[in-house]
SELO-585868 format. One record per residue: x, y, z of N, C-alpha, C in turn. Coordinates in steps of 0.05 Angstrom, whole numbers, plus 5000, padded with zeros to 4 digits. Layout:
<gufis>
X;Y;Z;X;Y;Z;X;Y;Z
...
</gufis>
This chain:
<gufis>
5617;3641;6297;5617;3665;6311;5623;3688;6292
5608;3709;6294;5611;3733;6277;5636;3747;6286
5651;3758;6268;5676;3771;6273;5671;3795;6292
5649;3810;6290;5643;3832;6307;5640;3825;6336
5633;3800;6341;5628;3791;6370;5652;3779;6382
5674;3776;6367;5697;3762;6376;5711;3777;6400
5712;3804;6398;5724;3819;6419;5710;3815;6447
5684;3818;6445;5666;3814;6469;5669;3786;6480
5669;3767;6462;5673;3737;6470;5698;3734;6483
5719;3745;6473;5746;3742;6486;5749;3755;6513
5735;3778;6516;5736;3792;6541;5719;3776;6563
5699;3764;6554;5684;3747;6573;5698;3723;6581
5713;3710;6562;5731;3686;6569;5752;3695;6590
5763;3718;6585;5786;3727;6604;5775;3730;6631
5751;3737;6636;5739;3740;6662;5737;3713;6675
5732;3693;6660;5731;3665;6671;5758;3656;6680
5777;3658;6661;5804;3647;6665;5820;3663;6685
5814;3690;6689;5829;3706;6707;5815;3708;6734
5795;3692;6738;5781;3694;6765;5800;3685;6787
5797;3698;6810;5813;3694;6833;5806;3668;6848
5782;3659;6846;5774;3632;6858;5753;3619;6842
5746;3594;6852;5725;3579;6838;5698;3593;6836
5690;3606;6859;5665;3620;6860;5663;3643;6839
5684;3657;6837;5685;3679;6818;5685;3668;6788
5700;3647;6785;5699;3633;6759;5672;3624;6752
5659;3611;6771;5632;3601;6766;5612;3622;6760
5614;3645;6775;5596;3668;6768;5601;3679;6740
5626;3681;6732;5633;3692;6706;5623;3672;6685
5626;3645;6689;5616;3626;6671;5587;3626;6668
5572;3630;6691;5544;3631;6689;5534;3655;6673
5548;3678;6677;5542;3702;6662;5547;3698;6633
5569;3685;6627;5576;3678;6599;5555;3661;6585
5547;3640;6599;5526;3622;6586;5500;3635;6585
5494;3654;6600;5468;3669;6599;5466;3685;6573
5488;3694;6562;5489;3710;6539;5482;3693;6516
</gufis>
């Protein structure tokens, strides 16, 4: 991973782990894998 992309990567992971339910986590994970 390029250092410049680390901040964006971390923000995307936080969306997954901070999701309020499974559906929100799945949607965040799907968005993450699409990148």
